[in-house]
RODO-2510 file (C-alpha; in nm, 4 decimals, decimal comma):
residues 106
     n   res          X          Y          Z
     1     m    17,5613   -10,1629    -1,8136
     2     s    17,5986   -10,3074    -2,1615
     3     i    17,6213    -9,9627    -2,3189
     4     m    17,8869    -9,8568    -2,0672
     5     r    18,0972   -10,1635    -2,1539
     6     k    18,0683   -10,0866    -2,5246
     7     i    18,1808    -9,7274    -2,4714
     8     t    18,4727    -9,8383    -2,2534
     9     a    18,5767   -10,1033    -2,5065
    10     a    18,5569    -9,8533    -2,7928
    11     a    18,7662    -9,5982    -2,6014
    12     a    19,0277    -9,8580    -2,5061
    13     g    19,0408    -9,9857    -2,8628
    14     s    19,0886    -9,6329    -2,9962
    15     l    19,3776    -9,5685    -2,7566
    16     f    19,5379    -9,8977    -2,8564
    17     i    19,5163    -9,8121    -3,2278
    18     i    19,6554    -9,4613    -3,1714
    19     g    19,9472    -9,6082    -2,9749
    20     a    20,0181    -9,8704    -3,2402
    21     v    20,0256    -9,6085    -3,5148
    22     a    20,2440    -9,3669    -3,3170
    23     v    20,5227    -9,6164    -3,2449
    24     p    20,6358    -9,6751    -3,6067
    25     s    20,6382    -9,3049    -3,6861
    26     q    20,8610    -9,2380    -3,3853
    27     a    21,1040    -9,5090    -3,4950
    28     a    21,1199    -9,3665    -3,8472
    29     r    21,2347    -9,0281    -3,7181
    30     n    21,5318    -9,1795    -3,5318
    31     t    21,6945    -9,3101    -3,8519
    32     t    21,9656    -9,0609    -3,9448
    33     f    22,2484    -9,2657    -4,0930
    34     q    22,2859    -9,5008    -4,3869
    35     d    22,0509    -9,3310    -4,6276
    36     g    22,3073    -9,3624    -4,9071
    37     l    22,3622    -8,9852    -4,9252
    38     v    22,6572    -8,7704    -4,8183
    39     n    22,7850    -8,4138    -4,8590
    40     v    23,1047    -8,3245    -5,0448
    41     n    23,3182    -8,0269    -4,9365
    42     v    23,6311    -7,8666    -5,0758
    43     g    23,7921    -7,6738    -4,7931
    44     d    23,5096    -7,5013    -4,6085
    45     v    23,2818    -7,4858    -4,9144
    46     t    23,0079    -7,7461    -4,9652
    47     i    23,0084    -7,8296    -5,3353
    48     l    22,7364    -8,0978    -5,3228
    49     e    22,4697    -8,1835    -5,0677
    50     d    22,2800    -8,5103    -5,0370
    51     v    22,4679    -8,6812    -5,3196
    52     n    22,4629    -9,0591    -5,3653
    53     v    22,7771    -9,2292    -5,2308
    54     a    22,8453    -9,3826    -5,5736
    55     a    22,8553    -9,0369    -5,7339
    56     v    23,1372    -8,9308    -5,5023
    57     v    23,3829    -9,1472    -5,6992
    58     g    23,3630    -8,9325    -6,0132
    59     i    23,3635    -8,6101    -5,8160
    60     a    23,6725    -8,7123    -5,6200
    61     a    23,8553    -8,8140    -5,9374
    62     n    23,7822    -8,4764    -6,0992
    63     v    23,8690    -8,2639    -5,7968
    64     c    24,1790    -8,4650    -5,7057
    65     g    24,3011    -8,4792    -6,0659
    66     v    24,3297    -8,8588    -6,0898
    67     n    24,1751    -9,1302    -6,3060
    68     v    23,8545    -9,2854    -6,1761
    69     g    23,9721    -9,6478    -6,2058
    70     p    24,2517    -9,6467    -5,9473
    71     v    24,0515    -9,4596    -5,6809
    72     a    23,7023    -9,5975    -5,7378
    73     a    23,6974    -9,8728    -5,4746
    74     a    23,8774    -9,6659    -5,2115
    75     v    23,6549    -9,3588    -5,2514
    76     l    23,3358    -9,5659    -5,2594
    77     g    23,4471    -9,7425    -4,9426
    78     e    23,5223    -9,4125    -4,7695
    79     a    23,1884    -9,2596    -4,8736
    80     t    23,0003    -9,5671    -4,7530
    81     a    23,1884    -9,5556    -4,4211
    82     v    23,0972    -9,1886    -4,3740
    83     d    22,7322    -9,2674    -4,4442
    84     a    22,7337    -9,5505    -4,1905
    85     s    22,9385    -9,3906    -3,9127
    86     g    22,8778    -9,0177    -3,9531
    87     r    23,2512    -8,9468    -3,9251
    88     d    23,4017    -8,7059    -4,1778
    89     r    23,6721    -8,8376    -4,4117
    90     t    23,9271    -8,6421    -4,6131
    91     i    23,9845    -8,8076    -4,9509
    92     c    24,2586    -8,5943    -5,1059
    93     e    24,3655    -8,2387    -5,1719
    94     s    24,2180    -8,0515    -5,4656
    95     a    24,4548    -8,0443    -5,7632
    96     a    24,3492    -7,6865    -5,8386
    97     t    24,3408    -7,5231    -5,4947
    98     g    24,5201    -7,7558    -5,2532
    99     e    24,2127    -7,7559    -5,0264
   100     p    24,1045    -8,0904    -4,8754
   101     l    23,8169    -8,2821    -5,0355
   102     t    23,6062    -8,4004    -4,7433
   103     i    23,3007    -8,6261    -4,7318
   104     t    23,0534    -8,5623    -4,4488
   105     q    22,7264    -8,7210    -4,3374
   106     n    22,4239    -8,5337    -4,4707
***
C-alpha cells in the first residue's frame, strides 16, 4: 500500500505542477493592449508597424508639416490613448497628399 500511495502522490503532484505552469502562460497570451507600440497609416497605406508611441511625434510632425514642439504633447497623448484603448485616432491630414494620418493599435 505504501508504494501505491507514493505513486498516487507523485501523479497528483505532477498534475498540480503542470496546472500551475499552464496558468501564467495562458494569462500572458491575453495581453493585447498597452505594449507601447502602435501602427501609423496615411490614408489606407501603413507607413510604420509596431512603432514606439514616442516615435509617432516626429512622424506626425513630418507628415503633417508642422513643428514638433507645438504638437508633441497632443500627439504623444493620442498615441498612448490608442495603445491603451485600441481605438483608432486621426491626427491630421498629410501636408503632401491630404490623406489622414491615423494611429491604430498594433
